[in-house]
N, C-alpha and C positions, 0 to 999 in steps of 0.2 A: 560337407558342403554347407554347414550352418554358418561358417564364418565368411562366406563369399559375399561380396557387396551386391546390393540390389541392382546397381548399374555397372556394366563392365568398364565404363570410362572413369569411374570413381575410385579406381584402385590407388591406394597410397595417399588419398586426400583426407585431411582431417575435416570434420564437420565445422563449418563456420559459426560465428556467434549468431544468436537469434536476432532477427530483424528488430524486434521490439520486446525485450525481456520483461517489461512491466515495471511497476514502481518498486524500489528497493524496500526491504523489510524495515529499515530504520525510518524511512519516510512514512510508512504506514503506521508505525508505532507512534511517531511524533504527531501525526494527524489525529489518531485516536486519543492520545493524551491531551492534546489541545482542545478537542471537542468535549472531552469529559470535564476539563477544567472550566470551559465556558458554561457547560450545563450546571455544574456545581455553583459557579458564581451567580448564574441566573436564579437558581433556586434559593440560594442564601439571600440575595438581594430582595426577593419577594417575601421570604420568611421574616426578615427584619423590617419590612415595610418600606423599603426605599426604592423599589423597582417600578418602572413604567410611569413615573410621575403621579403616583397615588391612585391609579385606576383600580 
């Protein structure tokens, strides 16, 4: 009885796609890479003295 469906009317039905599966892995990777690139650019600009108008 371990293979019996939890609802009797769901016999033979495949589970449907998730309503909102979330952000794809490639989009998360791209966002992390873009954020890291911006952080590195920010640090480099300040290290060479060209960031924030000389503040």
